[in-house]
N, CA, C, O and the ligand as a Tripos MOL2 file, in Angstrom:
@<TRIPOS>MOLECULE
protein
  301   299    76     0     0
PROTEIN
NO_CHARGES

@<TRIPOS>ATOM
      1 N         -96.6130   -8.6700  -16.9080 N.3       1 MET1
      2 CA        -95.8280   -7.9950  -15.8760 C.3       1 MET1
      3 C         -96.1330   -8.5640  -14.4970 C.2       1 MET1
      4 O         -97.2920   -8.7860  -14.1450 O.2       1 MET1
      5 N         -95.1030   -8.7900  -13.7420 N.am      2 HIS2
      6 CA        -95.3030   -9.2880  -12.3950 C.3       2 HIS2
      7 C         -95.6850   -8.1420  -11.4620 C.2       2 HIS2
      8 O         -95.2120   -7.0150  -11.6020 O.2       2 HIS2
      9 N         -96.5290   -8.4560  -10.5350 N.am      3 ARG3
     10 CA        -96.8720   -7.4810   -9.5110 C.3       3 ARG3
     11 C         -96.2740   -7.9430   -8.2060 C.2       3 ARG3
     12 O         -96.0580   -9.1340   -7.9800 O.2       3 ARG3
     13 N         -96.0190   -7.0000   -7.3750 N.am      4 HIS4
     14 CA        -95.4340   -7.3370   -6.0850 C.3       4 HIS4
     15 C         -96.4590   -7.0830   -4.9900 C.2       4 HIS4
     16 O         -96.1450   -6.5270   -3.9370 O.2       4 HIS4
     17 N         -97.6860   -7.5010   -5.2610 N.am      5 SER5
     18 CA        -98.7800   -7.2130   -4.3440 C.3       5 SER5
     19 C         -98.5940   -7.8950   -3.0000 C.2       5 SER5
     20 O         -99.1630   -7.4640   -1.9970 O.2       5 SER5
     21 N         -97.8000   -8.9590   -2.9740 N.am      6 ASP6
     22 CA        -97.5850   -9.6380   -1.7010 C.3       6 ASP6
     23 C         -96.4540   -8.9890   -0.9070 C.2       6 ASP6
     24 O         -96.0820   -9.4620    0.1670 O.2       6 ASP6
     25 N         -95.9270   -7.9270   -1.4380 N.am      7 ASN7
     26 CA        -94.8260   -7.2590   -0.7590 C.3       7 ASN7
     27 C         -94.9700   -5.7530   -0.8830 C.2       7 ASN7
     28 O         -94.2960   -5.1290   -1.7030 O.2       7 ASN7
     29 N         -95.8440   -5.1650   -0.0770 N.am      8 PRO8
     30 CA        -96.0830   -3.7190   -0.1900 C.3       8 PRO8
     31 C         -94.8600   -2.8820    0.1340 C.2       8 PRO8
     32 O         -94.7950   -1.7070   -0.2260 O.2       8 PRO8
     33 N         -93.9000   -3.4750    0.8070 N.am      9 GLU9
     34 CA        -92.6910   -2.7390    1.1610 C.3       9 GLU9
     35 C         -91.6600   -2.7920    0.0330 C.2       9 GLU9
     36 O         -90.5300   -2.3270    0.1840 O.2       9 GLU9
     37 N         -92.0620   -3.3550   -1.0740 N.am     10 PHE10
     38 CA        -91.1390   -3.5140   -2.2040 C.3      10 PHE10
     39 C         -90.4240   -2.2060   -2.5130 C.2      10 PHE10
     40 O         -91.0530   -1.1720   -2.7400 O.2      10 PHE10
     41 N         -89.1260   -2.2740   -2.5170 N.am     11 GLU11
     42 CA        -88.3410   -1.0740   -2.7760 C.3      11 GLU11
     43 C         -87.9810   -1.0030   -4.2500 C.2      11 GLU11
     44 O         -88.0510   -2.0020   -4.9660 O.2      11 GLU11
     45 N         -87.6000    0.1740   -4.6910 N.am     12 SER12
     46 CA        -87.1990    0.3100   -6.0800 C.3      12 SER12
     47 C         -86.0910   -0.7010   -6.3530 C.2      12 SER12
     48 O         -85.1850   -0.8850   -5.5400 O.2      12 SER12
     49 N         -86.1780   -1.3420   -7.4940 N.am     13 ALA13
     50 CA        -85.3280   -2.4880   -7.7810 C.3      13 ALA13
     51 C         -83.8490   -2.1550   -7.5860 C.2      13 ALA13
     52 O         -83.0800   -2.9600   -7.0620 O.2      13 ALA13
     53 N         -83.4810   -0.9860   -8.0070 N.am     14 SER14
     54 CA        -82.0750   -0.6340   -7.9570 C.3      14 SER14
     55 C         -81.9240    0.8430   -8.2370 C.2      14 SER14
     56 O         -82.7240    1.4410   -8.9560 O.2      14 SER14
     57 N         -80.8790    1.4270   -7.6550 N.am     15 ASP15
     58 CA        -80.5860    2.8120   -7.9840 C.3      15 ASP15
     59 C         -80.1640    2.9510   -9.4350 C.2      15 ASP15
     60 O         -80.1290    4.0530   -9.9820 O.2      15 ASP15
     61 N         -79.8470    1.8360  -10.0450 N.am     16 LEU16
     62 CA        -79.4160    1.8830  -11.4370 C.3      16 LEU16
     63 C         -80.5790    2.0860  -12.3890 C.2      16 LEU16
     64 O         -80.3840    2.4540  -13.5470 O.2      16 LEU16
     65 N         -81.7780    1.8470  -11.9060 N.am     17 LEU17
     66 CA        -82.9430    2.0340  -12.7600 C.3      17 LEU17
     67 C         -83.5520    3.3990  -12.4810 C.2      17 LEU17
     68 O         -83.9460    3.7030  -11.3560 O.2      17 LEU17
     69 N         -83.6200    4.2070  -13.5180 N.am     18 LEU18
     70 CA        -84.1260    5.5640  -13.3610 C.3      18 LEU18
     71 C         -85.3420    5.7470  -14.2570 C.2      18 LEU18
     72 O         -85.2690    5.5760  -15.4740 O.2      18 LEU18
     73 N         -86.4630    6.0980  -13.6310 N.am     19 GLU19
     74 CA        -87.6500    6.3910  -14.4240 C.3      19 GLU19
     75 C         -87.6160    7.8600  -14.8100 C.2      19 GLU19
     76 O         -87.4410    8.7330  -13.9600 O.2      19 GLU19
     77 N         -87.7810    8.1200  -16.0740 N.am     20 THR20
     78 CA        -87.6620    9.4980  -16.5340 C.3      20 THR20
     79 C         -88.7090    9.7760  -17.6100 C.2      20 THR20
     80 O         -89.0340    8.8900  -18.4000 O.2      20 THR20
     81 N         -89.2310   10.9830  -17.6460 N.am     21 PRO21
     82 CA        -90.2260   11.3110  -18.6650 C.3      21 PRO21
     83 C         -89.5710   11.6470  -20.0000 C.2      21 PRO21
     84 O         -88.5370   12.3140  -20.0410 O.2      21 PRO21
     85 N         -90.1710   11.1860  -21.0790 N.am     22 ILE22
     86 CA        -89.7350   11.5660  -22.4160 C.3      22 ILE22
     87 C         -90.9620   11.9820  -23.2190 C.2      22 ILE22
     88 O         -92.1010   11.7710  -22.8050 O.2      22 ILE22
     89 N         -90.7010   12.5710  -24.3630 N.am     23 THR23
     90 CA        -91.7730   12.9070  -25.2830 C.3      23 THR23
     91 C         -91.5680   12.1170  -26.5650 C.2      23 THR23
     92 O         -90.4850   12.1380  -27.1490 O.2      23 THR23
     93 N         -92.5920   11.4330  -26.9920 N.am     24 CYS24
     94 CA        -92.5010   10.6370  -28.2160 C.3      24 CYS24
     95 C         -92.2260   11.5570  -29.4090 C.2      24 CYS24
     96 O         -92.9240   12.5570  -29.5830 O.2      24 CYS24
     97 N         -91.2240   11.2390  -30.2320 N.am     25 PRO25
     98 CA        -90.9170   12.0810  -31.3990 C.3      25 PRO25
     99 C         -91.8840   11.8710  -32.5640 C.2      25 PRO25
    100 O         -91.7570   12.5350  -33.5930 O.2      25 PRO25
    101 N         -92.8260   10.9800  -32.4230 N.am     26 TYR26
    102 CA        -93.8250   10.7570  -33.4690 C.3      26 TYR26
    103 C         -95.1450   11.4310  -33.1160 C.2      26 TYR26
    104 O         -95.6840   12.2100  -33.9010 O.2      26 TYR26
    105 N         -95.6550   11.1260  -31.9350 N.am     27 CYS27
    106 CA        -96.9980   11.6030  -31.5870 C.3      27 CYS27
    107 C         -96.9760   12.6650  -30.4900 C.2      27 CYS27
    108 O         -98.0130   13.2290  -30.1440 O.2      27 CYS27
    109 N         -95.7830   12.9340  -29.9430 N.am     28 TRP28
    110 CA        -95.5980   13.9990  -28.9510 C.3      28 TRP28
    111 C         -96.3370   13.7550  -27.6470 C.2      28 TRP28
    112 O         -96.6030   14.6880  -26.8880 O.2      28 TRP28
    113 N         -96.6640   12.5050  -27.3940 N.am     29 GLU29
    114 CA        -97.2190   12.1680  -26.0970 C.3      29 GLU29
    115 C         -96.0820   12.0510  -25.0800 C.2      29 GLU29
    116 O         -94.9800   11.6150  -25.4130 O.2      29 GLU29
    117 N         -96.3630   12.4430  -23.8500 N.am     30 SER30
    118 CA        -95.3870   12.2580  -22.7800 C.3      30 SER30
    119 C         -95.5860   10.8960  -22.1390 C.2      30 SER30
    120 O         -96.7120   10.4250  -21.9800 O.2      30 SER30
    121 N         -94.4860   10.2790  -21.7790 N.am     31 MET31
    122 CA        -94.5730    8.9880  -21.0950 C.3      31 MET31
    123 C         -93.3180    8.8220  -20.2560 C.2      31 MET31
    124 O         -92.3260    9.5280  -20.4390 O.2      31 MET31
    125 N         -93.3830    7.8880  -19.3460 N.am     32 ASP32
    126 CA        -92.2070    7.5870  -18.5350 C.3      32 ASP32
    127 C         -91.5350    6.3410  -19.0690 C.2      32 ASP32
    128 O         -92.1970    5.3590  -19.4050 O.2      32 ASP32
    129 N         -90.2380    6.3850  -19.1440 N.am     33 ILE33
    130 CA        -89.4740    5.1930  -19.4870 C.3      33 ILE33
    131 C         -88.5200    4.9030  -18.3380 C.2      33 ILE33
    132 O         -88.2560    5.7600  -17.4940 O.2      33 ILE33
    133 N         -88.0140    3.6870  -18.3230 N.am     34 VAL34
    134 CA        -87.0420    3.3060  -17.2970 C.3      34 VAL34
    135 C         -85.6990    3.1040  -17.9850 C.2      34 VAL34
    136 O         -85.5690    2.3270  -18.9300 O.2      34 VAL34
    137 N         -84.7190    3.8170  -17.4880 N.am     35 ILE35
    138 CA        -83.3710    3.7300  -18.0510 C.3      35 ILE35
    139 C         -82.4960    2.9040  -17.1250 C.2      35 ILE35
    140 O         -82.4870    3.0960  -15.9090 O.2      35 ILE35
    141 N         -81.7720    1.9940  -17.7220 N.am     36 ASP36
    142 CA        -80.8520    1.1450  -16.9680 C.3      36 ASP36
    143 C         -79.4660    1.7910  -17.0020 C.2      36 ASP36
    144 O         -78.7890    1.7970  -18.0300 O.2      36 ASP36
    145 N         -79.0710    2.3270  -15.8700 N.am     37 ARG37
    146 CA        -77.8090    3.0640  -15.8180 C.3      37 ARG37
    147 C         -76.6130    2.1820  -15.4930 C.2      37 ARG37
    148 O         -75.5530    2.6820  -15.1180 O.2      37 ARG37
    149 N         -76.7820    0.8670  -15.6360 N.am     38 SER38
    150 CA        -75.6520   -0.0180  -15.3300 C.3      38 SER38
    151 C         -74.5210    0.1720  -16.3320 C.2      38 SER38
    152 O         -73.3780   -0.1880  -16.0520 O.2      38 SER38
    153 N         -74.8330    0.7350  -17.4980 N.am     39 SER39
    154 CA        -73.7630    1.1370  -18.3950 C.3      39 SER39
    155 C         -73.7500    2.6590  -18.4600 C.2      39 SER39
    156 O         -74.7820    3.3010  -18.2680 O.2      39 SER39
    157 N         -72.6040    3.2240  -18.7270 N.am     40 ALA40
    158 CA        -72.4520    4.6780  -18.6870 C.3      40 ALA40
    159 C         -73.2040    5.3470  -19.8210 C.2      40 ALA40
    160 O         -73.6640    6.4820  -19.6990 O.2      40 ALA40
    161 N         -73.3230    4.6240  -20.9300 N.am     41 ALA41
    162 CA        -74.0370    5.1780  -22.0660 C.3      41 ALA41
    163 C         -74.6390    4.0220  -22.8540 C.2      41 ALA41
    164 O         -74.0820    2.9240  -22.8950 O.2      41 ALA41
    165 N         -75.7700    4.2810  -23.4700 N.am     42 ALA42
    166 CA        -76.4110    3.2230  -24.2280 C.3      42 ALA42
    167 C         -77.4110    3.8240  -25.1930 C.2      42 ALA42
    168 O         -77.8650    4.9570  -25.0320 O.2      42 ALA42
    169 N         -77.7340    3.0490  -26.1820 N.am     43 GLU43
    170 CA        -78.7830    3.4370  -27.1150 C.3      43 GLU43
    171 C         -79.6420    2.2100  -27.3670 C.2      43 GLU43
    172 O         -79.1270    1.1180  -27.6090 O.2      43 GLU43
    173 N         -80.9300    2.3940  -27.3100 N.am     44 TYR44
    174 CA        -81.8010    1.2610  -27.5660 C.3      44 TYR44
    175 C         -83.1310    1.7670  -28.0910 C.2      44 TYR44
    176 O         -83.4110    2.9660  -28.0850 O.2      44 TYR44
    177 N         -83.9350    0.8330  -28.5410 N.am     45 VAL45
    178 CA        -85.2100    1.1830  -29.1550 C.3      45 VAL45
    179 C         -86.3370    0.6930  -28.2650 C.2      45 VAL45
    180 O         -86.3300   -0.4430  -27.7920 O.2      45 VAL45
    181 N         -87.3040    1.5700  -28.0460 N.am     46 GLU46
    182 CA        -88.4670    1.1870  -27.2620 C.3      46 GLU46
    183 C         -89.7060    1.6750  -28.0050 C.2      46 GLU46
    184 O         -89.7620    2.8230  -28.4440 O.2      46 GLU46
    185 N         -90.6810    0.8120  -28.1400 N.am     47 ASP47
    186 CA        -91.8940    1.2170  -28.8360 C.3      47 ASP47
    187 C         -92.6910    2.2020  -27.9970 C.2      47 ASP47
    188 O         -92.8300    2.0450  -26.7840 O.2      47 ASP47
    189 N         -93.2100    3.2180  -28.6680 N.am     48 CYS48
    190 CA        -94.0560    4.1910  -27.9820 C.3      48 CYS48
    191 C         -95.2710    3.4840  -27.3990 C.2      48 CYS48
    192 O         -95.8770    2.6250  -28.0390 O.2      48 CYS48
    193 N         -95.6140    3.8660  -26.1680 N.am     49 GLN49
    194 CA        -96.7670    3.2390  -25.5110 C.3      49 GLN49
    195 C         -98.0800    3.7150  -26.1110 C.2      49 GLN49
    196 O         -99.1280    3.1120  -25.8800 O.2      49 GLN49
    197 N         -98.0260    4.7920  -26.8760 N.am     50 VAL50
    198 CA        -99.2500    5.3530  -27.4410 C.3      50 VAL50
    199 C         -99.4030    4.9850  -28.9150 C.2      50 VAL50
    200 O        -100.4240    4.4280  -29.3190 O.2      50 VAL50
    201 N         -98.3750    5.3000  -29.7210 N.am     51 CYS51
    202 CA        -98.5050    5.0870  -31.1620 C.3      51 CYS51
    203 C         -97.7280    3.8690  -31.6540 C.2      51 CYS51
    204 O         -97.7920    3.5340  -32.8370 O.2      51 CYS51
    205 N         -96.9980    3.2040  -30.7650 N.am     52 CYS52
    206 CA        -96.3100    1.9480  -31.0550 C.3      52 CYS52
    207 C         -95.1840    2.0860  -32.0810 C.2      52 CYS52
    208 O         -94.7360    1.0870  -32.6430 O.2      52 CYS52
    209 N         -94.7370    3.2860  -32.3250 N.am     53 GLN53
    210 CA        -93.6190    3.4470  -33.2470 C.3      53 GLN53
    211 C         -92.3020    3.3240  -32.4640 C.2      53 GLN53
    212 O         -92.2530    3.5860  -31.2620 O.2      53 GLN53
    213 N         -91.2500    2.9250  -33.1660 N.am     54 PRO54
    214 CA        -89.9760    2.6750  -32.4710 C.3      54 PRO54
    215 C         -89.2180    3.9540  -32.1540 C.2      54 PRO54
    216 O         -88.7750    4.6610  -33.0590 O.2      54 PRO54
    217 N         -89.0710    4.2420  -30.8910 N.am     55 ILE55
    218 CA        -88.3420    5.4270  -30.4390 C.3      55 ILE55
    219 C         -86.9150    5.0100  -30.1040 C.2      55 ILE55
    220 O         -86.6940    4.0690  -29.3400 O.2      55 ILE55
    221 N         -85.9640    5.7110  -30.6760 N.am     56 VAL56
    222 CA        -84.5660    5.4500  -30.3530 C.3      56 VAL56
    223 C         -84.1860    6.3240  -29.1640 C.2      56 VAL56
    224 O         -84.2120    7.5520  -29.2420 O.2      56 VAL56
    225 N         -83.8380    5.6750  -28.0790 N.am     57 ILE57
    226 CA        -83.5020    6.3670  -26.8410 C.3      57 ILE57
    227 C         -82.0080    6.1970  -26.6040 C.2      57 ILE57
    228 O         -81.4880    5.0820  -26.6330 O.2      57 ILE57
    229 N         -81.3350    7.2950  -26.3750 N.am     58 SER58
    230 CA        -79.9170    7.1940  -26.0370 C.3      58 SER58
    231 C         -79.6360    8.0490  -24.8180 C.2      58 SER58
    232 O         -80.2590    9.0920  -24.6160 O.2      58 SER58
    233 N         -78.7160    7.6090  -24.0290 N.am     59 PHE59
    234 CA        -78.3560    8.4000  -22.8640 C.3      59 PHE59
    235 C         -76.8600    8.3100  -22.6130 C.2      59 PHE59
    236 O         -76.1950    7.3350  -22.9630 O.2      59 PHE59
    237 N         -76.3680    9.3600  -21.9990 N.am     60 THR60
    238 CA        -74.9740    9.4260  -21.5880 C.3      60 THR60
    239 C         -74.9550    9.8930  -20.1440 C.2      60 THR60
    240 O         -75.6660   10.8280  -19.7770 O.2      60 THR60
    241 N         -74.1510    9.2480  -19.3380 N.am     61 THR61
    242 CA        -74.0420    9.6420  -17.9420 C.3      61 THR61
    243 C         -73.1030   10.8310  -17.8140 C.2      61 THR61
    244 O         -71.9590   10.7900  -18.2660 O.2      61 THR61
    245 N         -73.6010   11.8820  -17.1970 N.am     62 LEU62
    246 CA        -72.7990   13.0720  -16.9690 C.3      62 LEU62
    247 C         -72.4810   13.1880  -15.4840 C.2      62 LEU62
    248 O         -73.0290   12.4570  -14.6590 O.2      62 LEU62
    249 N         -71.6050   14.1010  -15.1610 N.am     63 ALA63
    250 CA        -71.2190   14.2790  -13.7550 C.3      63 ALA63
    251 C         -72.4250   14.6340  -12.8920 C.2      63 ALA63
    252 O         -72.5090   14.2250  -11.7340 O.2      63 ALA63
    253 N         -73.3590   15.3970  -13.4590 N.am     64 ASP64
    254 CA        -74.4800   15.8800  -12.6600 C.3      64 ASP64
    255 C         -75.8110   15.2970  -13.1080 C.2      64 ASP64
    256 O         -76.8650   15.8780  -12.8490 O.2      64 ASP64
    257 N         -75.7670   14.1660  -13.7690 N.am     65 GLY65
    258 CA        -77.0290   13.5570  -14.1600 C.3      65 GLY65
    259 C         -76.9030   12.8110  -15.4760 C.2      65 GLY65
    260 O         -75.8320   12.3250  -15.8380 O.2      65 GLY65
    261 N         -78.0120   12.7330  -16.1750 N.am     66 LEU66
    262 CA        -78.0350   12.0010  -17.4250 C.3      66 LEU66
    263 C         -78.3970   12.9320  -18.5690 C.2      66 LEU66
    264 O         -79.2240   13.8310  -18.4150 O.2      66 LEU66
    265 N         -77.7780   12.7120  -19.7030 N.am     67 ASP67
    266 CA        -78.1690   13.3910  -20.9280 C.3      67 ASP67
    267 C         -78.9790   12.3810  -21.7390 C.2      67 ASP67
    268 O         -78.4380   11.4040  -22.2570 O.2      67 ASP67
    269 N         -80.2770   12.6330  -21.8370 N.am     68 ILE68
    270 CA        -81.1670   11.6860  -22.4950 C.3      68 ILE68
    271 C         -81.6840   12.2860  -23.7800 C.2      68 ILE68
    272 O         -82.1440   13.4270  -23.7980 O.2      68 ILE68
    273 N         -81.6110   11.5190  -24.8640 N.am     69 ARG69
    274 CA        -82.1020   11.9870  -26.1510 C.3      69 ARG69
    275 C         -83.0510   10.9590  -26.7390 C.2      69 ARG69
    276 O         -82.8700    9.7550  -26.5590 O.2      69 ARG69
    277 N         -84.0480   11.4370  -27.4320 N.am     70 VAL70
    278 CA        -84.9430   10.5350  -28.1500 C.3      70 VAL70
    279 C         -85.0190   11.0100  -29.5970 C.2      70 VAL70
    280 O         -84.9700   12.2090  -29.8720 O.2      70 VAL70
    281 N         -85.1400   10.0620  -30.5080 N.am     71 LYS71
    282 CA        -85.2780   10.4330  -31.9060 C.3      71 LYS71
    283 C         -86.0480    9.3380  -32.6280 C.2      71 LYS71
    284 O         -86.2510    8.2400  -32.1100 O.2      71 LYS71
    285 N         -86.4680    9.6760  -33.8390 N.am     72 ARG72
    286 CA        -87.1300    8.6870  -34.6760 C.3      72 ARG72
    287 C         -86.1180    7.7070  -35.2140 C.2      72 ARG72
    288 O         -84.9490    8.0370  -35.4160 O.2      72 ARG72
    289 N         -86.5940    6.4750  -35.4470 N.am     73 GLU73
    290 CA        -85.6680    5.4230  -35.8470 C.3      73 GLU73
    291 C         -84.9640    5.7530  -37.1560 C.2      73 GLU73
    292 O         -83.8070    5.3710  -37.3330 O.2      73 GLU73
    293 N         -85.6160    6.4400  -38.0660 N.am     74 ASN74
    294 CA        -85.0440    6.6630  -39.3910 C.3      74 ASN74
    295 C         -84.3140    7.9850  -39.5350 C.2      74 ASN74
    296 O         -83.8620    8.3270  -40.6280 O.2      74 ASN74
    297 N         -84.1940    8.7280  -38.4540 N.am     75 ASP75
    298 CA        -83.4690   10.0060  -38.5370 C.3      75 ASP75
    299 C         -81.9600    9.7550  -38.6710 C.2      75 ASP75
    300 O         -81.1810   10.7050  -38.7540 O.2      75 ASP75
    301 ZN        -95.8970    7.9240  -29.9250 Zn       76 ZN76
@<TRIPOS>BOND
     1     1     2 1
     2     2     3 1
     3     3     4 2
     4     3     5 am
     5     5     6 1
     6     6     7 1
     7     7     8 2
     8     7     9 am
     9     9    10 1
    10    10    11 1
    11    11    12 2
    12    11    13 am
    13    13    14 1
    14    14    15 1
    15    15    16 2
    16    15    17 am
    17    17    18 1
    18    18    19 1
    19    19    20 2
    20    19    21 am
    21    21    22 1
    22    22    23 1
    23    23    24 2
    24    23    25 am
    25    25    26 1
    26    26    27 1
    27    27    28 2
    28    27    29 am
    29    29    30 1
    30    30    31 1
    31    31    32 2
    32    31    33 am
    33    33    34 1
    34    34    35 1
    35    35    36 2
    36    35    37 am
    37    37    38 1
    38    38    39 1
    39    39    40 2
    40    39    41 am
    41    41    42 1
    42    42    43 1
    43    43    44 2
    44    43    45 am
    45    45    46 1
    46    46    47 1
    47    47    48 2
    48    47    49 am
    49    49    50 1
    50    50    51 1
    51    51    52 2
    52    51    53 am
    53    53    54 1
    54    54    55 1
    55    55    56 2
    56    55    57 am
    57    57    58 1
    58    58    59 1
    59    59    60 2
    60    59    61 am
    61    61    62 1
    62    62    63 1
    63    63    64 2
    64    63    65 am
    65    65    66 1
    66    66    67 1
    67    67    68 2
    68    67    69 am
    69    69    70 1
    70    70    71 1
    71    71    72 2
    72    71    73 am
    73    73    74 1
    74    74    75 1
    75    75    76 2
    76    75    77 am
    77    77    78 1
    78    78    79 1
    79    79    80 2
    80    79    81 am
    81    81    82 1
    82    82    83 1
    83    83    84 2
    84    83    85 am
    85    85    86 1
    86    86    87 1
    87    87    88 2
    88    87    89 am
    89    89    90 1
    90    90    91 1
    91    91    92 2
    92    91    93 am
    93    93    94 1
    94    94    95 1
    95    95    96 2
    96    95    97 am
    97    97    98 1
    98    98    99 1
    99    99   100 2
   100    99   101 am
   101   101   102 1
   102   102   103 1
   103   103   104 2
   104   103   105 am
   105   105   106 1
   106   106   107 1
   107   107   108 2
   108   107   109 am
   109   109   110 1
   110   110   111 1
   111   111   112 2
   112   111   113 am
   113   113   114 1
   114   114   115 1
   115   115   116 2
   116   115   117 am
   117   117   118 1
   118   118   119 1
   119   119   120 2
   120   119   121 am
   121   121   122 1
   122   122   123 1
   123   123   124 2
   124   123   125 am
   125   125   126 1
   126   126   127 1
   127   127   128 2
   128   127   129 am
   129   129   130 1
   130   130   131 1
   131   131   132 2
   132   131   133 am
   133   133   134 1
   134   134   135 1
   135   135   136 2
   136   135   137 am
   137   137   138 1
   138   138   139 1
   139   139   140 2
   140   139   141 am
   141   141   142 1
   142   142   143 1
   143   143   144 2
   144   143   145 am
   145   145   146 1
   146   146   147 1
   147   147   148 2
   148   147   149 am
   149   149   150 1
   150   150   151 1
   151   151   152 2
   152   151   153 am
   153   153   154 1
   154   154   155 1
   155   155   156 2
   156   155   157 am
   157   157   158 1
   158   158   159 1
   159   159   160 2
   160   159   161 am
   161   161   162 1
   162   162   163 1
   163   163   164 2
   164   163   165 am
   165   165   166 1
   166   166   167 1
   167   167   168 2
   168   167   169 am
   169   169   170 1
   170   170   171 1
   171   171   172 2
   172   171   173 am
   173   173   174 1
   174   174   175 1
   175   175   176 2
   176   175   177 am
   177   177   178 1
   178   178   179 1
   179   179   180 2
   180   179   181 am
   181   181   182 1
   182   182   183 1
   183   183   184 2
   184   183   185 am
   185   185   186 1
   186   186   187 1
   187   187   188 2
   188   187   189 am
   189   189   190 1
   190   190   191 1
   191   191   192 2
   192   191   193 am
   193   193   194 1
   194   194   195 1
   195   195   196 2
   196   195   197 am
   197   197   198 1
   198   198   199 1
   199   199   200 2
   200   199   201 am
   201   201   202 1
   202   202   203 1
   203   203   204 2
   204   203   205 am
   205   205   206 1
   206   206   207 1
   207   207   208 2
   208   207   209 am
   209   209   210 1
   210   210   211 1
   211   211   212 2
   212   211   213 am
   213   213   214 1
   214   214   215 1
   215   215   216 2
   216   215   217 am
   217   217   218 1
   218   218   219 1
   219   219   220 2
   220   219   221 am
   221   221   222 1
   222   222   223 1
   223   223   224 2
   224   223   225 am
   225   225   226 1
   226   226   227 1
   227   227   228 2
   228   227   229 am
   229   229   230 1
   230   230   231 1
   231   231   232 2
   232   231   233 am
   233   233   234 1
   234   234   235 1
   235   235   236 2
   236   235   237 am
   237   237   238 1
   238   238   239 1
   239   239   240 2
   240   239   241 am
   241   241   242 1
   242   242   243 1
   243   243   244 2
   244   243   245 am
   245   245   246 1
   246   246   247 1
   247   247   248 2
   248   247   249 am
   249   249   250 1
   250   250   251 1
   251   251   252 2
   252   251   253 am
   253   253   254 1
   254   254   255 1
   255   255   256 2
   256   255   257 am
   257   257   258 1
   258   258   259 1
   259   259   260 2
   260   259   261 am
   261   261   262 1
   262   262   263 1
   263   263   264 2
   264   263   265 am
   265   265   266 1
   266   266   267 1
   267   267   268 2
   268   267   269 am
   269   269   270 1
   270   270   271 1
   271   271   272 2
   272   271   273 am
   273   273   274 1
   274   274   275 1
   275   275   276 2
   276   275   277 am
   277   277   278 1
   278   278   279 1
   279   279   280 2
   280   279   281 am
   281   281   282 1
   282   282   283 1
   283   283   284 2
   284   283   285 am
   285   285   286 1
   286   286   287 1
   287   287   288 2
   288   287   289 am
   289   289   290 1
   290   290   291 1
   291   291   292 2
   292   291   293 am
   293   293   294 1
   294   294   295 1
   295   295   296 2
   296   295   297 am
   297   297   298 1
   298   298   299 1
   299   299   300 2
@<TRIPOS>SUBSTRUCTURE
     1 MET1         2 RESIDUE 1 A MET
     2 HIS2         6 RESIDUE 1 A HIS
     3 ARG3        10 RESIDUE 1 A ARG
     4 HIS4        14 RESIDUE 1 A HIS
     5 SER5        18 RESIDUE 1 A SER
     6 ASP6        22 RESIDUE 1 A ASP
     7 ASN7        26 RESIDUE 1 A ASN
     8 PRO8        30 RESIDUE 1 A PRO
     9 GLU9        34 RESIDUE 1 A GLU
    10 PHE10       38 RESIDUE 1 A PHE
    11 GLU11       42 RESIDUE 1 A GLU
    12 SER12       46 RESIDUE 1 A SER
    13 ALA13       50 RESIDUE 1 A ALA
    14 SER14       54 RESIDUE 1 A SER
    15 ASP15       58 RESIDUE 1 A ASP
    16 LEU16       62 RESIDUE 1 A LEU
    17 LEU17       66 RESIDUE 1 A LEU
    18 LEU18       70 RESIDUE 1 A LEU
    19 GLU19       74 RESIDUE 1 A GLU
    20 THR20       78 RESIDUE 1 A THR
    21 PRO21       82 RESIDUE 1 A PRO
    22 ILE22       86 RESIDUE 1 A ILE
    23 THR23       90 RESIDUE 1 A THR
    24 CYS24       94 RESIDUE 1 A CYS
    25 PRO25       98 RESIDUE 1 A PRO
    26 TYR26      102 RESIDUE 1 A TYR
    27 CYS27      106 RESIDUE 1 A CYS
    28 TRP28      110 RESIDUE 1 A TRP
    29 GLU29      114 RESIDUE 1 A GLU
    30 SER30      118 RESIDUE 1 A SER
    31 MET31      122 RESIDUE 1 A MET
    32 ASP32      126 RESIDUE 1 A ASP
    33 ILE33      130 RESIDUE 1 A ILE
    34 VAL34      134 RESIDUE 1 A VAL
    35 ILE35      138 RESIDUE 1 A ILE
    36 ASP36      142 RESIDUE 1 A ASP
    37 ARG37      146 RESIDUE 1 A ARG
    38 SER38      150 RESIDUE 1 A SER
    39 SER39      154 RESIDUE 1 A SER
    40 ALA40      158 RESIDUE 1 A ALA
    41 ALA41      162 RESIDUE 1 A ALA
    42 ALA42      166 RESIDUE 1 A ALA
    43 GLU43      170 RESIDUE 1 A GLU
    44 TYR44      174 RESIDUE 1 A TYR
    45 VAL45      178 RESIDUE 1 A VAL
    46 GLU46      182 RESIDUE 1 A GLU
    47 ASP47      186 RESIDUE 1 A ASP
    48 CYS48      190 RESIDUE 1 A CYS
    49 GLN49      194 RESIDUE 1 A GLN
    50 VAL50      198 RESIDUE 1 A VAL
    51 CYS51      202 RESIDUE 1 A CYS
    52 CYS52      206 RESIDUE 1 A CYS
    53 GLN53      210 RESIDUE 1 A GLN
    54 PRO54      214 RESIDUE 1 A PRO
    55 ILE55      218 RESIDUE 1 A ILE
    56 VAL56      222 RESIDUE 1 A VAL
    57 ILE57      226 RESIDUE 1 A ILE
    58 SER58      230 RESIDUE 1 A SER
    59 PHE59      234 RESIDUE 1 A PHE
    60 THR60      238 RESIDUE 1 A THR
    61 THR61      242 RESIDUE 1 A THR
    62 LEU62      246 RESIDUE 1 A LEU
    63 ALA63      250 RESIDUE 1 A ALA
    64 ASP64      254 RESIDUE 1 A ASP
    65 GLY65      258 RESIDUE 1 A GLY
    66 LEU66      262 RESIDUE 1 A LEU
    67 ASP67      266 RESIDUE 1 A ASP
    68 ILE68      270 RESIDUE 1 A ILE
    69 ARG69      274 RESIDUE 1 A ARG
    70 VAL70      278 RESIDUE 1 A VAL
    71 LYS71      282 RESIDUE 1 A LYS
    72 ARG72      286 RESIDUE 1 A ARG
    73 GLU73      290 RESIDUE 1 A GLU
    74 ASN74      294 RESIDUE 1 A ASN
    75 ASP75      298 RESIDUE 1 A ASP
    76 ZN76       301 GROUP 0 **** ****
C-alpha cells in the first residue's frame, strides 16, 4: 500500500469512495470496507481481514444513501 506521508494535506481520493463498517458473516468481526460508488449498484467479493474468508458485498444506491449487504459466498 502506498502512503501519502509526503502530503499531509492529502484529501479523500474521491466522494465516490465511501468507507463503511460491515460485520463479517463468518467470524462476526467488525471492519471497515471502502465502497466504490462510481456505479449505482455492484456486487463483489472481498476477503475478511480477520478470517480471510470471501465476503460477498453488494450495494445499491438509494435516494438517501446506500443499501449495503454482506453474505457468505456459498449462500
Ligand atoms: Zn471474518
